[in-house]
Structure formats: C-alpha cells, structure tokens
C-alpha positions in Angstrom: -15.1 8.6 -18.9 -14.6 12.4 -18.3 -11.8 14.6 -17.4 -11.3 16.0 -14.0 -12.2 19.4 -13.1 -9.4 20.6 -10.4 -8.3 23.7 -8.5 -4.6 24.4 -8.0 -4.3 23.8 -4.3 -1.2 22.6 -2.5 -1.7 18.7 -2.0 -0.5 15.7 -0.1 -0.5 12.3 -2.1 -0.1 8.6 -1.1 1.7 6.5 -3.8 2.8 2.9 -3.7 4.4 0.8 -6.3 7.5 0.5 -8.5 9.5 3.5 -8.8 9.2 5.0 -12.4 12.0 5.1 -14.8 14.9 7.6 -13.6 13.8 7.3 -10.0 16.4 6.5 -7.2 16.3 2.8 -6.5 14.8 2.0 -3.3 16.0 -1.4 -1.9 16.4 -3.1 1.5 19.2 -5.6 2.4 20.4 -8.4 0.2 19.6 -11.9 1.5 22.9 -12.1 3.4 21.7 -8.8 5.3 18.3 -10.0 5.7 19.5 -13.1 7.4 21.2 -10.8 9.9 18.5 -8.4 10.7 18.5 -6.6 14.2 16.7 -3.5 15.6 18.4 -0.6 14.7 16.2 2.0 16.4 12.7 2.6 17.6 10.8 5.9 18.0 7.5 6.6 19.5 5.2 9.4 18.2 6.1 12.9 18.0 2.9 13.8 19.1 -0.6 12.0 19.5 -0.4 8.6 17.9 1.1 6.7 14.9 -1.7 6.5 12.3 0.1 4.8 9.5 3.4 2.5 8.9 6.3 4.2 7.5 7.5 4.4 3.8 11.0 5.1 2.9 12.2 8.0 0.3 15.6 9.8 -0.2 17.3 8.7 3.3 14.3 9.3 5.6 11.1 7.6 6.7 7.8 9.3 6.7 4.6 8.3 8.6 1.2 10.1 9.6 0.4 10.9 13.0 -2.9 12.0 14.5 -2.3 15.3 16.3 -4.5 17.0 19.0 -6.1 20.5 17.9 -5.8 23.1 20.7 -9.0 24.3 19.8 -10.6 20.7 20.2 -12.6 21.3 17.1 -10.7 19.7 14.2 -9.0 16.2 13.5 -5.5 16.6 12.3 -2.6 14.6 10.8 1.1 15.3 10.5 3.6 13.9 8.3 6.8 12.9 10.5 10.1 12.7 9.1 12.9 10.6 10.5 16.4 9.8 9.6 16.2 6.4 8.3 19.9 5.5 9.8 19.4 7.1 13.0 15.8 7.6 13.9 16.4 11.2 14.5 13.3 13.4 14.0 14.1 16.0 10.9 12.2 19.1 9.9 9.1 18.5 7.6 8.3 21.7 5.7 4.4 21.6 5.9 2.3 21.7 9.2 -0.4 19.5 10.6 -3.2 19.0 8.2 -7.0 18.6 8.7 -8.1 15.1 8.2 -10.4 12.7 9.6 -8.2 9.8 9.1 -4.6 8.9 8.0 -3.7 7.3 4.9 -0.3 5.6 4.4 2.0 7.8 2.2 3.6 6.2 -0.7 6.6 7.3 -2.7 8.1 7.1 -6.3 11.7 7.8 -5.5 11.3 11.6 -5.8 8.0 12.5 -4.4 5.8 11.7 -1.1 2.1 11.4 -1.7 -0.3 11.8 1.0 -4.2 11.8 0.8 -6.4 13.7 3.4 -10.0 13.8 4.0 -12.5 16.1 5.5 -15.4 17.1 3.8 -13.7 16.0 0.5 -10.4 14.6 -0.1 -7.1 16.4 -1.0 -4.1 15.0 -2.6 -0.8 16.1 -1.7 2.7 15.9 -3.4 5.7 16.8 -1.4 9.3 17.3 -1.7 11.3 14.9 0.6 11.8 18.1 2.8 8.2 18.5 3.1 7.6 21.6 0.8 4.5 21.1 -1.3 5.2 20.2 -5.0 1.6 20.3 -5.9 -1.9 19.6 -4.5 -5.6 18.8 -5.7 -9.1 18.4 -4.4 -10.5 15.3 -5.2 -14.4 15.2 -5.8 -16.1 12.5 -3.5 -18.2 12.4 -0.2 -16.9 9.6 1.8 -13.3 7.8 2.9 -11.2 7.6 -0.1 -9.6 4.5 -1.1 -5.8 4.8 -0.4 -3.9 6.0 -3.6 -1.4 3.9 -5.8 1.0 4.3 -8.4 0.8 3.1 -12.0 4.0 3.9 -13.9 3.8 7.8 -14.4 0.2 8.1 -12.8 -1.1 8.5 -9.4 -4.4 6.6 -9.0 -7.0 7.6 -6.6 -10.7 6.3 -5.8 -13.6 8.4 -4.5 -17.1 7.5 -3.6 -20.0 9.7 -4.3 -23.9 9.9 -3.9 -23.7 8.9 -0.6 -27.1 9.8 1.0 -27.7 6.2 2.3 -25.3 3.9 0.4 -22.9 5.3 -2.1 -24.0 5.2 -5.7 -20.8 5.7 -7.5 -17.3 4.9 -7.2 -14.8 7.0 -9.4 -11.2 6.2 -10.2 -9.0 9.3 -10.9 -5.4 9.4 -12.5 -3.0 12.3 -11.9 0.3 13.0 -13.5 2.5 12.2 -10.9 5.0 14.8 -11.7 3.0 17.7 -11.6 -0.5 16.8 -10.6 -2.4 17.5 -13.7 -5.4 15.4 -14.3 -5.2 12.7 -16.7 -8.6 10.9 -16.8 -11.4 9.8 -14.6 -13.9 6.7 -14.9 -17.1 6.2 -13.0 -18.1 2.8 -11.7 -21.2 1.7 -9.5 -21.0 2.1 -5.6 -20.1 -0.6 -3.2 -17.3 -1.8 -1.4 -14.0 -1.2 -3.4 -10.9 -2.9 -3.8 -8.2 -1.7 -6.2 -4.9 -2.8 -7.2 -2.4 -1.3 -9.9 0.8 -1.8 -12.1 2.3 0.1 -14.8 -0.3 0.5 -17.6 -3.2 -1.1 -15.7 -5.7 -0.4 -12.9 -7.9 -3.2 -11.4 -11.1 -2.3 -9.6 -13.5 -4.8 -7.8 -16.8 -3.4 -6.7 -18.8 -5.8 -4.2 -22.3 -5.0 -3.6 -25.3 -7.1 -2.8 -23.1 -10.1 -2.2 -21.8 -9.8 -6.0 -18.5 -8.7 -7.2 -17.4 -7.3 -10.5 -13.8 -6.8 -11.5 -13.1 -4.1 -14.0 -9.6 -3.4 -15.6 -8.5 0.0 -16.9 -5.8 1.3 -19.3 -4.1 3.7 -17.4 -2.7 5.5 -20.6 -6.3 6.2 -21.7 -8.5 5.8 -18.7 -10.5 3.4 -20.9 -12.0 0.1 -19.7 -10.5 -3.0 -21.2 -13.0 -5.4 -19.7 -15.3 -6.1 -16.8 -16.7 -9.4 -15.5 -18.3 -10.9 -12.6 -15.9 -12.9 -10.2 -16.1 -14.5 -6.8 -16.2 -12.7 -3.5 -13.4 -12.8 -1.4 -10.5 -10.4 0.0 -7.9 -9.5 -2.4 -7.1 -8.9 -5.8 -3.6 -8.2 -7.5 -2.2 -7.2 -10.9 0.7 -7.6 -13.3 1.7 -7.1 -16.8 -0.1 -10.7 -17.9 -3.1 -11.3 -15.5 -5.4 -9.7 -12.9 -5.9 -12.1 -9.9 -8.7 -12.7 -7.6 -8.1 -14.5 -4.1 -11.6 -16.0 -3.5 -10.6 -19.0 -1.5 -8.3 -20.3 -4.6 -6.3 -18.0 -6.7 -7.9 -17.2 -10.1 -6.0 -15.4 -13.2 -7.8 -13.5 -15.7 -6.1 -12.3 -19.2 -5.1 -8.4 -18.4 -6.2 -7.4 -21.8 -9.4 -9.4 -22.5 -10.5 -10.8 -19.1 -10.4 -14.5 -20.3 -10.0 -17.0 -17.4 -6.5 -18.1 -17.4 -6.0 -20.6 -14.5 -7.0 -21.3 -10.8 -5.1 -22.7 -8.2 -6.3 -25.1 -5.1 -8.8 -23.9 -2.9 -6.9 -23.2 0.5 -8.8 -20.2 1.9 -6.7 -17.6 0.1 -7.9 -14.0 1.1 -5.1 -11.8 -0.5 -2.7 -11.7 -3.5 0.5 -9.8 -4.0 1.7 -9.8 -7.7 5.6 -9.0 -8.6 8.4 -10.1 -10.6 9.1 -13.1 -8.1 5.4 -14.6 -8.7 2.1 -14.2 -7.1 1.9 -14.5 -3.3 -1.2 -15.3 -1.5 -2.2 -15.6 2.1 -4.7 -17.5 4.1 -5.6 -17.7 7.7 -2.6 -20.0 8.8 -0.5 -20.2 5.6 1.1 -18.5 2.6 2.2 -19.7 -0.6 3.8 -18.7 -3.9 2.5 -19.3 -7.8 4.3 -18.8 -10.9 2.5 -16.8 -13.8 1.3 -20.2 -15.3 -0.5 -21.2 -12.2 2.0 -23.7 -10.8 2.3 -23.6 -7.0 6.0 -23.1 -6.1 5.7 -23.6 -2.6 3.7 -23.1 0.6 4.6 -22.2 4.3 2.9 -22.9 7.3 3.8 -19.5 8.7 0.8 -17.0 9.4 1.5 -13.5 8.1 0.0 -10.7 9.8 -1.2 -8.2 7.6 0.4 -7.4 4.2 3.4 -8.6 2.3 6.1 -6.7 1.2 8.6 -7.9 -1.6 11.9 -6.6 -2.4 15.0 -8.0 -3.9 13.8 -11.6 -3.9 13.0 -11.4 -0.1 9.4 -11.3 1.4 8.8 -9.2 4.6 5.7 -9.3 6.9 4.8 -9.1 10.4 3.8 -12.3 12.4 2.0 -12.4 15.5 -0.7 -14.5 17.3 -4.4 -13.4 16.7 -5.5 -13.1 20.2 -5.1 -9.8 21.9 -2.1 -9.8 24.7 -0.7 -13.3 23.3 2.3 -11.5 21.8 5.4 -11.4 21.1 5.0 -10.1 17.5 8.2 -10.6 14.8 9.4 -9.4 11.6 9.6 -12.4 9.2 12.4 -12.1 6.4 12.0 -15.0 3.9 13.2 -16.2 0.4 10.4 -15.4 -2.5 11.9 -18.2 -4.4 11.4 -20.7 -1.6 9.4 -19.5 1.5 12.7 -20.3 3.5 12.8 -18.1 6.5 16.3 -15.9 6.7 15.3 -14.1 9.9 12.8 -13.7 12.5 13.2 -10.5 14.9 11.0 -9.8 17.7 9.3 -6.4 17.4 7.8 -6.3 21.1 6.0 -8.6 23.5 2.5 -7.7 22.3 0.4 -8.4 19.3 0.9 -6.1 16.3 -0.2 -5.5 12.6 1.3 -3.0 10.3 2.9 -2.8 6.7 6.6 -3.1 5.9 8.8 -0.7 4.0 12.2 -1.1 2.7 15.0 1.4 1.4 18.7 2.3 2.1 19.6 -1.1 3.0 17.1 -1.3 6.1 13.4 -2.5 6.9 11.0 -0.3 8.6 7.4 -1.1 9.9 5.5 -0.1 13.0 4.2 -1.4 16.5 0.2 -0.8 16.3 -0.2 2.9 17.3 2.9 3.2 19.7 6.3 3.0 17.6 8.0 3.1 14.3 10.7 0.3 14.3 13.8 0.2 12.1 15.8 -2.9 11.3 19.3 -3.1 9.8 21.8 -6.2 9.2 24.3 -6.7 12.1 28.0 -6.7 11.3 29.2 -10.0 10.1 31.4 -12.1 12.4 
C-alpha cells in the first residue's frame, strides 16, 4: 500500500452507490407510482452520440456524449445536463473534455463524478451546475475501470505495466469531498471486476483462467483477505458478505473471507447486493436471495443489462437478444417478490442500458440514440 502522488488539476469523477450521510435523498417513485409509469420525455443527443446512461443529481440528469473535434485530431466527450422534469437542456459549466471513451458518471447527492482517459486517466468532481469542484490525475496506462463510491471515498482502478499484458492493477481511494488522496493498493494485472459498499472494496482479478478475490478496508486501504474463487461474470458486496456469481451464488464473510453459503447452480452471471437482499441474473431468469442464502423468489423475465434497486423496486431494461427483434421495455418489479408492477415500451428496437432514479422519476437510454425519462401517470 502506498500514498497517491497527485497534481492539483480540475477533475471529473464518476461515483455510484448510496449517498453519504447528510446528502439529499435520491429516490424514484413509490410502488403505486411505479405501477403507473409512462414516458415523460425523450431527448436525442445534443451533438454526436449518447455514450452513457444518465444519472440523477439535484433535479437534473447527466450523461456523457461523444463530440466531434473540429480539428479531427482529438476524441472528445461532453457532460450533458437536462432538467429531470421536462428534458430541457440546461447549462453545464465545463466544456468538452478530451477522452477516448465515456464512462458513466456517478453522484453522491451533492457532486457529479466523471472519469476521462487519454494517455492517462483524470478524475473530475463537478458542482451540479458544471463548475469544477476538484480534479486529479490518476496514474495508469490503459482504460480505467468505472469508479464507485464507498461511504466518503471515491474508488477508482487503473492498470499499468502494459507493454503486452498489464502487469499491475492499482486501486485508488480519493476523499470525495475534496479529492485528496487517501490510499492506493497494488494487485496483479488481469481482467478486473470491482464492487464497493460503505467500508469495503472487493476486487476480482482473473488471469490465466484463475480468479482471485481481494477485499480491502476502505478506511485504511489494507487488505482484509484474498482467496481463489470460481470464474464468472459478477461480484457484489455488502456489510456482511462478498458475493461471487459463478453459475451459483457464493457468499464469503466480509471480514475474513470464510465461505458462508452457496445457492443452486442456475447459470448466474451477475450479482447485486442491497438492503432488500441479493439479486442475481442469468440468461433467461433472475432471482433474489436473503443474506442467509435462502432463495426468496425467481422470475423467468430476462433482464437486459444491469439492475437498479430503489425503494424496494427493481428496475431494468428487457428486450430480445437478436438485433432488430425489439421492442425494448423498462420493467419495474417488487424486490420482495419479483412481481411486475409495470412494463413500458422504450422503443421498437433492441436496447440495453443502465437505469437511474431520482425526483420521483426513472431514467435510462435507448442505445446511443436517446435519453428516456418515465414518470407516474396521474391516478384515475
């Protein structure tokens, strides 16, 4: 473990997770509202193409768009801000930024965080109006992992020693309020997956067909444990366990890595932990477990992409896997039972995209073409 050397640059950062204490609550509709969802507005790109799904902060939505460089020598991205209620474009105080790719922003209730990458990564933190709150250079040679929140820390990941294959993976922690570096921890190189919750960061490194899961204490940056785990597509973490989806769902003690329990082998490839339990997805189903390993329910609905859980409601996109087979839908279901509350058509083609909630509304994107907002219809 070593301290991070930084320069005081303006920065853009991407944060995901629960809002810290004192942050304004970010909530979607209640169950009655989720059962009456309808499209409220939709908006195409302001310029270029939509690179990320939107996030919600303080009455606005934010997403990244790819922007053409007039000189045709740089790859640029721009943060686009829209009124969450109407979809009207609002001013954002920072212009386009050079970046090879767009990484989805995250917000903690007060600040928008974004990561950009050219020769190296930059982490940016913005006020809701787009003024830079802080920014930092992040060491690393290849595309960074999307950043996440863990309580008061912003967690980012980089890879280095990449002449052929990257030799090192480094986890960085930044204090979200001012961007000051807290710690960094180096791991071997390989394919990286990461998950965070308040107090913990879990990182799985896969190389040569073998996977190792390491859990770090985010207060100190020190490793709590590291162990070999099965391959697979997803990990998750909460205050009691780290979870690995490797066909089944396996739980390991968060403090010591001791094997806890495992669910049935149903081809699970992704896991999502929260106060309503652990959700897992497979090719043609998704299911929920409690923290003891008991399966609470399963559903034959096939989620397309990631799940978002808010206020006891699960949101996700659903569409056929064959290109052009559409249509695509936004699904809202009860986290307690999997019962579908609403299924609203997004458009007539296949789509995939993350879902955000806030201000009593729900937001997603239709591929690279549109940001789409949903709101409860007025009750009859």
